DRENVOVO-546545 format. One line per 2 residues: number of its first residue (from 1); their letters; for each residue x, y, z of C-alpha. Coordinates in Angstrom, 3 decimals, padded with zeros to 6 digits. Each point is the difference from the previous one (the first is absolute). Example, Ala and Ser with C-alpha at 12.3 -4.5 7.8 and 13.67 -1.06 7.14 Angstrom:
BEGIN
1) AS) 012.300 -004.500 007.800 | 001.370 003.440 -000.660
This chain:
BEGIN
1) MK) 014.818 -014.868 060.046 | 000.095 003.763 002.441
3) KT) -002.739 001.417 000.418 | 001.721 003.555 -001.597
5) TL) 000.680 -001.761 -002.941 | -002.974 -001.450 -000.696
7) TG) -002.254 002.994 000.649 | 002.471 001.744 -002.570
9) IC) -001.174 -002.488 -002.667 | -003.421 000.555 001.160
11) LA) 000.059 003.255 -000.334 | 001.687 -000.443 -003.493
13) LA) -003.069 -001.388 -000.915 | -002.405 001.793 000.405
15) LT) 001.856 003.416 -001.664 | 000.589 -002.449 -002.899
17) AG) -003.637 -000.654 -000.531 | -000.850 003.492 001.016
19) AQ) 002.314 001.064 -002.947 | -001.801 -002.346 -002.022
21) TR) -002.686 002.068 000.524 | 001.171 003.525 000.282
23) GG) -000.791 002.056 -003.006 | -002.597 -001.639 -002.090
25) GI) 000.149 -003.457 000.525 | -002.575 -002.780 000.658
27) SA) -000.801 000.091 004.144 | -002.030 -003.101 001.390
29) ET) -002.476 002.704 001.203 | -000.074 000.444 -004.262
31) MQ) -000.289 -003.333 -000.268 | -002.827 -000.320 002.592
33) KI) -001.805 002.627 -002.750 | 000.525 -001.402 -002.783
35) EK) -001.211 -003.362 000.399 | -003.311 001.304 002.159
37) MQ) -000.442 002.198 -004.404 | 000.311 -004.210 -001.241
39) TA) -003.856 -001.323 -000.471 | 000.339 -003.781 -000.624
41) TP) 001.063 -001.518 -003.353 | -002.622 -003.100 -000.797
43) KA) 001.757 -003.612 -000.205 | -001.183 -000.827 -003.708
45) VF) 001.290 003.950 -001.584 | 003.822 -000.545 001.728
47) NA) -000.306 -003.618 -000.949 | -000.180 001.538 -004.039
49) MA) 002.036 002.861 000.960 | 002.929 -002.048 000.940
51) SN) -000.602 -002.973 -002.923 | -000.189 002.122 -003.013
53) KI) 001.322 003.157 -001.709 | -001.689 003.646 000.696
55) DN) -000.410 001.060 -003.077 | -002.324 -003.157 -000.632
57) LA) -001.726 000.957 003.141 | -000.752 003.461 -001.096
59) KN) -000.834 -000.071 -003.477 | -002.491 001.278 -000.726
61) FS) -002.480 -002.595 -002.240 | -002.326 002.234 -001.148
63) NR) 002.208 002.263 -001.590 | 001.043 -002.440 -002.602
65) TT) -003.389 000.757 -001.760 | 001.347 003.341 -001.071
67) FD) 003.131 -001.420 -001.788 | 000.215 -000.704 -004.062
69) NH) 002.676 000.644 -002.747 | -002.365 001.547 -002.088
71) FS) 002.327 003.203 -001.145 | -000.948 002.933 -002.172
73) VE) 003.073 001.832 -000.873 | 002.798 -002.864 -000.603
75) TP) 003.133 -000.751 -001.492 | 001.212 -002.415 -001.565
77) SQ) 000.887 -003.211 002.090 | 003.624 -001.099 -000.315
79) NI) 001.977 -002.658 001.365 | 000.366 -000.194 004.337
81) HD) 003.319 -000.373 001.255 | 001.856 -001.107 003.684
83) QK) 001.493 001.943 001.690 | 000.840 -002.801 002.467
85) SS) 001.374 000.560 003.041 | 000.834 003.596 -000.284
87) GR) 000.049 003.637 -000.023 | -000.163 000.302 -003.918
89) CW) -003.413 000.790 -000.181 | 001.156 003.671 -000.894
91) MF) 001.500 -001.321 -003.561 | -002.300 -002.454 -000.482
93) SG) -002.534 002.989 -000.186 | 001.947 002.397 -002.074
95) FN) 000.774 -002.783 -002.119 | -003.882 -000.919 -000.657
97) VL) -000.348 004.087 -000.831 | 003.000 -000.811 -002.773
99) RS) -000.624 -002.683 -001.401 | -003.876 000.932 000.091
101) DF) 001.220 003.078 -002.301 | 002.246 -001.816 -002.319
103) AR) -003.305 -002.204 -000.929 | -002.230 002.847 -000.520
105) QH) 002.753 001.692 -002.217 | -000.186 -003.197 -001.997
107) AD) -004.369 -000.239 000.358 | 000.732 -003.277 002.537
109) SL) 001.852 -001.797 -002.923 | 003.163 -000.200 001.560
111) VV) 000.775 -001.030 003.098 | 003.331 000.579 002.148
113) EY) 001.099 -001.027 004.295 | 002.780 001.551 001.419
115) SH) 002.414 -001.939 002.200 | -000.469 001.241 003.267
117) DY) 003.349 -001.802 001.309 | 002.103 001.979 -002.952
119) LF) -001.759 003.852 001.758 | -000.104 -001.836 003.714
121) FY) 003.977 -000.920 000.020 | 001.134 004.525 -001.465
123) DQ) -002.430 001.006 002.949 | 001.390 -001.877 003.066
125) LE) 003.802 000.842 -001.822 | -001.656 003.625 -000.269
127) KA) -000.970 -000.038 003.961 | 003.338 -001.480 000.784
129) NL) 001.353 003.364 -001.198 | -002.784 002.215 001.200
131) ML) 000.179 -001.853 003.670 | 004.418 001.167 -000.142
133) QG) 000.036 003.194 -001.260 | -002.511 001.016 001.898
135) II) 002.326 -001.410 002.721 | 002.132 002.352 -001.429
137) DN) -001.539 002.769 -000.006 | -001.129 -000.129 002.807
139) AK) 003.240 -001.209 002.057 | 000.775 002.740 002.201
141) KP) -003.344 -000.172 001.610 | -000.224 -002.737 003.475
143) ID) -001.072 -002.658 -001.039 | -002.694 000.362 002.507
145) DV) -001.564 002.368 -002.457 | -002.852 -000.276 -001.207
147) RV) 000.745 -000.175 -003.483 | 003.321 -001.565 000.366
149) QF) -002.382 -002.507 001.689 | -001.908 -000.302 -003.015
151) FF) 002.151 -001.894 -001.651 | 001.469 -002.275 002.577
153) KN) -003.835 -001.665 000.180 | -000.824 000.373 -003.710
155) PL) 003.006 -000.559 -001.977 | -002.040 -002.275 -002.683
157) ND) -003.357 -001.114 -000.679 | -002.001 -002.094 -002.599
159) GG) -003.183 002.936 000.154 | 000.181 003.495 -002.020
161) TF) -002.837 001.785 -002.375 | -000.425 001.315 -003.281
163) CG) 002.652 002.242 000.071 | 002.884 -002.959 000.125
165) VA) -001.640 -001.379 -003.418 | 000.115 003.104 -001.622
167) DL) 004.172 000.557 001.216 | 000.940 -003.054 -000.291
169) AP) -001.543 -001.013 -003.135 | 001.542 002.661 -002.682
171) KY) 002.619 -000.037 001.693 | 001.688 -004.257 000.293
173) GL) -003.722 -000.479 -003.087 | -001.995 -003.106 000.024
175) VP) 000.166 -003.533 -001.099 | -002.976 -002.756 -000.940
177) KQ) -000.228 -002.575 002.932 | 000.517 -002.602 -001.625
179) VQ) 003.701 001.065 -000.981 | 000.058 000.298 004.311
181) PE) -001.692 -002.045 001.131 | -000.965 000.614 003.947
183) TF) 002.815 -001.791 002.546 | -000.705 -001.143 003.692
185) SA) 001.605 002.356 001.616 | -001.668 002.926 -001.959
187) EN) -003.804 -001.839 000.746 | 001.947 -000.579 003.785
189) TS) 001.050 002.653 000.602 | 000.651 000.293 004.336
191) KI) 002.857 -002.186 -000.018 | 002.502 002.079 -002.841
193) SS) -001.885 002.935 001.308 | 001.253 -000.088 003.317
195) LI) 003.655 -001.511 -000.581 | 000.159 003.373 -002.958
197) SS) -001.194 002.268 003.861 | 002.540 -001.453 001.427
199) KL) 002.883 000.821 -001.935 | -001.554 003.334 -000.722
201) RE) 000.645 000.790 004.105 | 003.010 -001.054 -000.013
203) YG) 001.134 001.531 -003.067 | -001.602 003.399 001.914
205) LE) 001.859 -000.241 002.788 | 003.422 -000.084 -002.284
207) LR) -001.065 003.394 -001.975 | -000.557 001.685 002.993
209) KM) 003.307 -000.954 001.662 | 001.421 000.479 -003.501
211) VA) -001.346 003.876 000.214 | 000.670 000.688 003.837
213) DG) 003.209 -000.585 -000.717 | 000.207 002.410 -002.624
215) KK) 000.228 -002.283 -002.963 | 000.015 002.161 -003.298
217) HK) -002.943 -000.538 -002.024 | 001.650 -001.775 -002.642
219) AI) 000.700 -002.765 001.993 | -003.634 -000.414 001.552
221) ED) -001.354 -000.369 -003.141 | 002.531 -002.523 -001.421
223) RK) -000.573 -001.905 002.997 | -003.687 -000.065 -000.560
225) AE) 000.318 -001.270 -002.822 | 001.201 -002.939 001.342
227) ML) -002.639 -000.019 001.642 | -002.529 -000.676 -002.076
229) GT) 002.458 -001.845 -002.286 | -000.788 -002.523 002.708
231) VY) -003.591 000.700 000.557 | -000.461 -000.358 -004.009
233) RM) 002.020 -003.612 000.616 | -003.143 -001.466 002.152
235) LA) -002.486 001.120 -002.421 | 001.510 -001.622 -002.524
237) MT) -000.076 -003.045 001.980 | -003.283 000.293 001.059
239) MG) -001.898 001.041 -003.319 | 002.396 -000.211 -002.330
241) EP) 002.322 002.109 -002.312 | -002.038 003.083 -001.422
243) VK) -000.555 -000.656 -003.872 | 001.908 002.775 -002.449
245) EF) -001.390 -001.319 -002.973 | -002.957 -003.097 -001.530
247) TY) -002.037 -001.247 -003.150 | -003.729 000.713 000.187
249) QF) -003.032 -000.514 -001.418 | -003.299 001.068 001.072
251) RN) -002.438 -001.373 -000.348 | -004.327 000.585 000.499
253) KD) -002.203 -000.584 002.642 | -000.624 -003.740 -001.296
255) GK) 003.577 -000.773 000.407 | 001.006 000.086 -004.042
257) PV) 003.095 001.457 -000.936 | 000.017 003.630 -001.823
259) GE) 002.421 000.593 -003.122 | 003.788 -000.680 000.266
261) PR) 001.501 -000.308 003.723 | 002.583 002.535 000.254
263) KF) 003.030 001.157 002.173 | -000.363 002.726 001.965
265) TP) 001.503 001.373 003.654 | -001.949 001.160 003.127
267) KQ) 000.402 002.709 -000.223 | -001.600 -000.072 -004.627
269) FY) -002.589 -002.445 001.799 | -000.682 002.817 001.999
271) DY) -000.169 002.357 -003.002 | -002.416 -002.087 -001.684
273) TV) -002.844 -001.760 002.323 | 000.533 003.534 002.498
275) GR) 001.214 002.583 -002.954 | -000.058 003.656 002.166
277) PL) 001.654 000.669 003.734 | -002.575 -000.179 002.398
279) EG) 001.265 002.920 002.482 | -001.999 002.586 -000.769
281) TF) -003.121 -001.120 -001.772 | -002.127 -000.985 003.202
283) IM) -000.777 001.230 003.523 | -000.111 -002.206 003.333
285) VM) -003.488 001.017 001.869 | -000.297 -000.753 003.501
287) ND) -002.571 000.700 002.519 | 000.978 000.689 003.919
289) PR) -003.050 001.570 001.626 | 002.235 000.715 002.839
291) RP) 001.653 003.214 -002.600 | -001.159 002.885 -001.768
293) YH) -001.678 -001.600 -003.032 | 001.219 001.854 -003.538
295) KT) 004.105 -000.005 000.799 | 002.637 -001.808 -000.893
297) YE) 002.496 -001.673 002.401 | 003.508 -001.496 -001.097
299) VE) 000.806 -002.901 002.335 | 004.022 000.050 000.537
301) YD) 002.087 -003.194 -001.111 | -003.357 -001.677 -001.692
303) RH) 002.163 -001.538 -002.683 | 001.327 -002.482 -001.644
305) VY) 003.184 001.006 -001.357 | 002.741 003.326 002.155
307) DG) -000.727 001.767 -002.920 | -004.138 -000.205 -000.487
309) QN) -001.781 002.537 000.628 | -001.675 -000.511 002.666
311) WK) -004.059 -000.416 000.042 | -001.947 002.507 -000.246
313) YL) -004.457 -000.185 000.913 | -003.113 002.091 -000.610
315) NL) -001.475 -000.702 003.375 | -004.067 -000.213 -001.524
317) PM) -003.292 -000.464 001.575 | -001.681 -004.027 -000.968
319) ED) -002.388 001.987 -002.434 | 003.199 001.821 -002.421
321) IA) 001.541 -003.485 000.439 | -002.918 -001.997 -001.483
323) NL) -000.357 001.804 -003.084 | 003.601 000.251 -001.015
325) AI) 000.019 -003.688 -000.052 | -003.688 -000.143 -001.772
327) AS) 000.656 002.287 -002.464 | 003.735 -002.102 -000.424
329) LK) -002.582 -003.640 000.412 | -002.081 001.240 -002.960
331) DG) 003.051 000.971 -002.230 | 001.146 -003.877 000.318
333) KK) 003.000 001.246 002.482 | 000.836 -001.868 002.807
335) MY) 001.560 001.733 002.972 | 002.268 -000.580 002.900
337) SS) -001.780 -000.532 003.759 | 000.565 -000.231 003.084
339) YD) -002.009 -001.425 002.464 | 000.476 -000.781 004.184
341) VG) -001.718 -003.688 -001.312 | -000.412 -002.156 003.230
343) KQ) -002.946 002.056 001.362 | -002.806 -001.163 000.386
345) FD) 001.302 -002.446 -003.779 | -002.307 -003.897 -000.460
347) RE) 002.873 -001.965 -001.399 | -002.517 -002.545 -001.193
349) LG) -002.205 002.719 -002.373 | 002.697 001.856 -000.884
351) YL) -002.294 002.615 001.519 | 000.809 003.332 002.162
353) DT) -002.595 002.221 001.140 | -000.584 001.875 003.295
355) EN) -002.551 -002.711 001.773 | 001.555 -003.438 -001.194
357) YD) 000.395 -000.877 003.539 | -001.597 002.354 003.591
359) YG) 003.256 -001.094 002.779 | -002.367 002.760 001.727
361) SL) -002.660 -002.032 001.632 | 002.101 -003.839 -000.575
363) FS) 002.108 002.519 003.262 | -002.818 002.564 001.297
365) TT) 002.009 003.037 -001.047 | 000.477 001.991 -002.369
367) FP) 002.767 001.375 -002.963 | -000.915 003.219 -000.929
369) MT) 003.330 002.091 -001.016 | -000.153 001.447 -003.284
371) KA) 002.089 000.128 -002.233 | 001.940 002.251 001.065
373) ER) 000.552 -000.870 003.558 | 000.416 -003.309 -001.773
375) IS) 003.433 001.326 -001.869 | 000.743 001.853 002.137
377) TY) 000.620 -002.602 002.969 | 001.181 -002.574 -002.270
379) DS) -003.040 -002.230 -000.135 | -000.049 000.621 -004.027
381) GS) 002.334 000.662 -003.000 | 000.987 -000.824 -003.064
383) TH) 001.253 -003.480 -000.429 | -000.242 -001.471 -002.698
385) AM) -000.650 001.073 -003.928 | -002.119 -001.061 -002.650
387) TL) -001.424 000.567 -003.270 | -003.072 002.581 -000.622
389) SA) -001.596 -002.691 -002.935 | -004.257 000.836 -000.172
391) VD) -002.579 002.624 002.509 | -003.417 -000.966 -000.031
393) LD) -002.250 003.513 -000.441 | -003.544 000.507 001.445
395) AN) -002.922 001.428 -002.581 | 001.260 003.606 001.135
397) GK) 004.125 -000.626 -001.101 | 001.124 -000.222 004.242
399) PI) 002.034 -003.344 000.570 | -001.981 -004.072 000.997
401) KW) 002.663 -001.561 001.448 | 004.181 -000.076 -002.428
403) KV) 001.931 -003.209 -001.092 | 003.875 -000.283 000.688
405) EN) 002.669 -002.111 -001.408 | 002.042 -001.836 002.562
407) SW) 002.656 -001.543 -000.008 | -000.087 -003.207 002.328
409) GP) -000.703 -002.716 -003.410 | -003.026 -000.917 -001.588
411) SN) -001.672 -001.920 002.330 | -000.268 002.411 001.889
413) GD) -003.086 002.487 001.021 | -002.125 000.336 -003.273
415) KG) 002.961 -001.631 -002.251 | 002.634 001.299 001.405
417) CL) -002.499 004.046 000.456 | -001.257 001.517 002.436
419) IM) -003.439 002.012 000.635 | -000.798 002.250 002.591
421) SA) -003.021 002.483 000.743 | 000.040 003.590 -000.785
423) KW) -000.105 000.252 003.733 | 002.906 -002.074 000.883
425) FE) 001.978 001.606 -003.086 | -000.857 003.793 002.261
427) EY) 001.039 -001.726 002.810 | 003.676 -001.433 -001.063
429) MF) 001.143 001.038 -003.440 | 002.990 001.889 000.590
431) RL) 001.750 000.732 -002.834 | -000.547 000.343 -004.152
433) VV) 002.463 000.704 -002.476 | -001.794 001.623 -003.205
435) DK) 001.028 000.292 -002.900 | 000.120 004.545 -000.764
437) KY) -002.312 -000.115 -003.030 | -002.487 -000.671 002.074
439) VP) 000.100 002.176 003.027 | -001.165 003.164 -000.937
441) EN) 001.711 003.444 -000.097 | -000.472 001.412 003.337
443) LL) 000.917 -002.873 002.042 | 003.018 -000.568 -002.364
445) KE) 001.237 003.898 000.846 | -001.213 -000.833 004.078
447) FD) 002.718 -002.945 -000.833 | 002.855 002.204 -001.170
449) QK) -000.706 002.435 003.895 | 002.979 -001.076 002.055
451) PV) -000.173 -002.473 002.126 | 000.509 -000.730 003.409
453) MV) 002.410 -002.149 001.276 | -000.692 -002.846 001.919
455) MP) 001.867 -002.256 002.063 | -000.011 -004.210 -001.857
457) ED) -000.749 -001.162 004.126 | -003.564 001.680 -000.831
459) PL) -003.124 -002.413 001.126 | -001.322 000.380 -003.204
461) FG) 003.624 -000.260 -002.737 | 001.311 -003.352 000.578
463) VD) 000.694 -002.526 -003.183 | -002.638 -001.792 -001.433
465) E) 000.374 -004.056 000.283
């Protein structure tokens, strides 16, 4: 090899090495500084860390003494369901509220359990239409526009919020769990969701081209209907054709039949067991310390149905939210609520407390971010919906701990429920849906303010799964 060639290669390598550290890369000098900061990890500590779960080593054993399952205010228990490998917690929590209300109306002499498979079918069909119509509405924007990218990135999901129940159930009705039971794909949504998402992305490109080519509105709408027909077929093959009419006999809590069997359509069953529109009967409140309290916020495209309503939240301090929850529970009414359930969660006990795990001592550091900072940096947010069912109050009426009905099966946690300390509730609780009858007049007026519009990309406004 010629000397000039070798010199050129060496120079190129030197320039490449320099490029790797230019403008903030880890240089050899920086690496030396990092290494000098280290202290030797004792061999026994490394062996323990290398051979065990971090949570097992960080678990604060003495904190278990603070845990008990007594509650001074508790709503009647009901069967715990299991969402399996799906993100339908929003529906399970919403149905928990509806079936609890039905039992209350009948003094717990009658119970009902709704089919998640049935309403999930229409949820997925409606979300497919929301995506396709959103693509049409924004078709003249470039494909890298943030809103166009939103639809292509999230064509379909199985998560949601209580607004999904509020929009879908009155529109399509409800059916009993026994009439349309769960299928494998309803309980394991990833594959069918992935396949339908691929079709929707393909269809989205086609619809954009139709708009660009100047196709008439009717032609575009007709083609969208054909696309939804394919989605419908894929859903029907995996979840079953939605029930149109059925015969059902109600039962009591002991499982004994009550009354005579009756014929229902899904809409008739909704009217009989729910008996009212859901929209307008409740408000959703949230705790978002990044934003001013006592203001309302609306989330664009935070809905399950294209012609439904964007969800609206009243932002409140945690003390106000706790007071709303206590008022509802004292009257025996459960509530939809959502949390960052993965934080400081002792799965063995089903107990959530800020002192369950001492990660800071384990790693010789601290984790000091506030709730607002955690939200802003995507470190925390609403991830899972559960049904708030009980609270334990001290002598001054202040909460000590809370209990929720979860949707991970009756053998999970404390007989299917999770218990959370008041401190954990304050740090990791985000949303509450509460009946307007428990909301003071001043907060109802605040809820009716013109909302500030926020975008669905906001860290706090992901769907509950």
